[in-house]
C-alpha positions in Angstrom: 1.6 -2.6 17.8 4.4 -3.1 20.3 7.2 -5.6 20.1 9.5 -6.5 17.2 8.5 -5.1 13.8 6.9 -7.6 11.4 8.9 -6.0 8.6 12.4 -4.6 8.8 14.2 -2.9 5.9 17.9 -2.4 6.6 20.2 -0.2 4.5 18.9 -1.4 1.1 20.3 -0.2 -2.2 18.5 -0.9 -5.5 19.5 0.1 -9.0 18.0 0.6 -12.4 21.0 -0.3 -14.5 23.8 2.0 -13.4 21.4 4.4 -11.6 21.0 4.0 -7.8 17.3 4.4 -7.1 17.3 3.6 -3.4 20.2 4.7 -1.2 20.6 3.0 2.1 16.9 2.9 3.1 15.9 1.6 6.5 12.4 1.4 8.0 10.2 -0.6 10.2 6.5 -1.7 10.0 4.9 -3.1 13.1 2.0 -5.6 13.1 -1.4 -3.8 12.8 0.2 -0.5 11.6 -0.4 1.5 8.5 2.9 3.1 7.5 2.8 5.8 4.7 5.8 6.5 2.5 5.7 10.0 1.1 7.7 11.8 -1.5 7.6 13.4 -4.9 7.8 11.6 -8.2 11.2 10.0 -8.6 11.9 9.8 -4.9 12.2 6.0 -5.0 8.9 5.0 -3.4 7.8 2.5 -6.0 11.3 1.1 -6.2 11.1 0.5 -2.5 7.8 -1.4 -2.9 9.2 -3.5 -5.7 12.2 -4.3 -3.7 10.3 -5.4 -0.7 7.9 -7.5 -2.8 10.7 -9.3 -4.7 10.0 -7.7 -8.1 13.5 -6.1 -7.8 16.5 -7.5 -5.9 18.5 -5.1 -3.7 22.2 -4.9 -4.4 22.9 -4.4 -0.7 21.0 -4.6 2.6 18.5 -6.8 4.2 14.7 -7.2 4.2 13.5 -9.2 7.2 9.9 -10.4 7.4 8.7 -12.1 10.5 12.3 -12.8 11.5 13.3 -14.2 8.1 15.5 -12.6 5.5 13.6 -12.4 2.2 15.8 -10.2 0.0 16.4 -11.9 -3.4 13.4 -14.3 -2.9 11.2 -14.9 -6.0 8.0 -12.7 -6.0 5.6 -15.7 -5.7 7.6 -16.9 -2.7 7.2 -13.5 -1.1 3.5 -13.7 -1.6 3.4 -17.2 0.0 5.4 -15.7 2.9 2.6 -13.2 3.4 3.5 -10.0 1.6 1.0 -8.9 -1.2 1.8 -6.0 -3.5 -1.1 -3.9 -5.0 0.8 -2.1 -7.8 0.6 1.4 -9.1 -1.9 1.8 -11.9 -4.2 -1.0 -10.6 -2.9 -3.6 -13.1 -6.1 -5.8 -13.2 -6.4 -8.5 -15.9 -8.7 -6.5 -18.2 -10.2 -9.4 -20.3 -10.9 -11.6 -17.3 -14.0 -11.2 -15.1 -14.0 -9.7 -11.7 -14.4 -13.2 -10.2 -11.5 -14.5 -12.2 -9.3 -11.6 -11.1 -10.1 -12.4 -7.5 -9.4 -16.1 -8.0 -5.9 -15.2 -9.3 -5.3 -13.4 -6.1 -5.5 -16.7 -4.3 -3.3 -18.6 -6.8 -0.9 -19.7 -4.1 -3.6 -21.2 -2.0 -5.4 -24.6 -2.2 -8.0 -24.2 0.6 -11.1 -23.9 -1.6 -13.7 -23.4 1.0 -11.7 -20.7 2.7 -11.0 -19.0 -0.6 -14.7 -18.7 -1.2 -15.2 -17.4 2.3 -12.6 -14.8 1.6 -14.3 -13.9 -1.6 -17.4 -13.1 0.3 -15.3 -11.0 2.8 -14.0 -9.0 -0.2 -17.6 -8.5 -1.5 -18.6 -7.3 2.0 -16.0 -4.4 1.7 -16.6 -3.8 -2.0 -20.3 -4.6 -2.7 -20.0 -3.2 -6.3 -17.6 -6.0 -7.1 -20.3 -8.6 -6.2 -22.8 -6.8 -8.5 -20.2 -6.9 -11.3 -18.6 -10.3 -10.6 -19.2 -11.6 -14.1 -18.1 -8.3 -15.8 -14.7 -8.0 -17.6 -12.4 -6.1 -15.4 -11.3 -3.8 -18.2 -14.8 -2.4 -18.5 -14.9 -1.3 -14.8 -14.4 2.4 -13.9 -11.0 3.4 -12.5 -12.3 3.4 -8.9 -13.9 0.0 -9.3 -10.6 -1.4 -10.8 -8.7 0.0 -7.8 -11.2 -1.8 -5.5 -10.7 -5.0 -7.5 -6.9 -4.7 -7.2 -7.2 -4.3 -3.4 -9.7 -7.1 -3.3 -7.4 -9.4 -5.3 -4.7 -8.6 -2.9 -6.9 -9.6 0.1 -7.5 -12.9 -1.6 -3.9 -13.8 -0.9 -4.5 -13.5 2.9 -1.6 -11.1 3.4 0.1 -10.5 6.6 1.1 -7.2 5.2 -0.3 -5.4 2.1 1.9 -3.0 0.0 -0.3 -0.4 -1.7 1.3 1.8 -4.4 -0.6 5.0 -5.1 -4.1 3.7 -4.6 -5.5 7.3 -5.1 -3.8 7.7 -8.6 -6.2 9.1 -11.2 -9.3 9.0 -9.0 -11.7 11.7 -8.0 -11.5 13.0 -4.4 -14.8 11.3 -3.6 -13.6 7.9 -4.8 -10.2 8.4 -3.0 -12.0 9.1 0.2 -14.2 6.0 -0.3 -11.2 3.8 -0.9 -9.2 5.2 2.0 -12.2 4.7 4.3 -12.3 1.1 3.3 -8.5 0.8 4.0 -9.2 2.3 7.4 -11.9 -0.3 8.1 -9.7 -3.2 7.0 -7.1 -2.0 9.5 -9.6 -1.5 12.3 -11.7 -4.6 11.7 -9.2 -7.1 10.5 -5.9 -5.6 11.9 -4.5 -5.5 8.4 -1.0 -4.2 8.3 -0.2 -1.9 5.4 2.6 0.0 3.8 1.2 2.7 1.7 3.0 4.8 -1.0 1.2 8.0 -1.7 1.7 11.5 -3.2 -1.5 12.7 -1.5 0.2 13.4 1.7 -2.7 14.7 3.6 -4.9 11.6 2.9 -2.0 9.2 3.6 -1.0 10.8 6.9 -4.6 11.0 8.0 -4.9 7.2 7.5 -1.5 6.2 8.8 0.0 5.6 12.2 3.6 6.3 11.1 5.2 8.0 8.1 8.5 8.1 6.2 9.5 10.8 3.8 11.7 9.9 0.8 13.8 12.3 -1.3 16.2 11.1 -4.1 16.2 7.6 -2.9 16.7 8.3 0.8 14.6 8.5 3.9 14.9 12.1 5.1 12.3 12.3 7.8 10.1 9.9 9.8 7.7 10.1 12.7 4.2 9.5 13.9 1.6 10.6 11.3 0.3 13.1 13.8 3.7 14.7 14.2 4.4 14.8 10.5 1.1 16.5 9.8 2.2 19.2 12.3 5.7 19.5 10.7 6.3 22.8 9.0 8.5 21.1 6.4 5.7 18.7 5.6 3.2 21.4 5.4 5.4 23.5 3.1 6.6 20.8 0.7 3.9 18.1 0.8 0.7 19.6 2.1 1.1 23.0 0.7 0.6 26.4 2.3 -1.3 27.9 -0.7 -5.0 27.9 -0.8 -5.2 24.8 -2.9 -3.1 22.9 -0.4 -5.3 24.2 2.5 -8.4 23.0 0.7 -6.8 19.6 0.2 -6.1 19.4 3.9 -9.6 20.4 4.9 -11.1 17.8 2.5 -9.1 15.1 4.2 -9.3 16.2 7.8 -11.0 13.5 9.7 -11.1 12.6 13.4 -8.3 10.4 14.5 -10.1 8.8 17.4 -9.5 5.3 15.8 -5.8 5.5 16.5 
């Protein structure tokens, strides 16, 4: 994870109409890293993801991926370049089967044999999807739909995967299962990830590096280990009350994989 970052965001500004949602944000993601973006609702985290993936165009600034400026590029071209966005709320195609959803994840590809090989890789990480491959995606549980959304993203063979709130609406047990799979993808396949999360304890436990956003700006960054120790992070994102302490204990896992 040394050398030049695979993704550089430099001083970007993005707007919703007249409202500036991102204010001069800069960050780096290195190959093989998991980078977590933390912040409360309305901090600009999802806008940042949409801007990187081409869903929104920045008014100012640069997004440099593998040495190439990609700001303003059409979303499908961003996917072809190697950035896949797994959006908030899962957004599977509910009337299509699990298999068809996975096939749509590979829509920019034409290498049929390798697509099928990648489908089997997805099934190896998410065996329940193989069991339900003919089932309509809309009839899956919330956790299974999140697995499908991640699996569909993997079918694009991303160089970096953007994950927006993968824990949203899921039980703690399912969240832990999904985060464990993300950890395996990083360890076993060197998958680079940028992860937006409100569950700060879970996100920092998974990540190598973290950035904290408030009102559209980056206000803090550092190694995940240092951020977990930060008094500000503990007070505002992990919580010092009993509920926050329980959340931290639930998500405390050994970091020997780093």
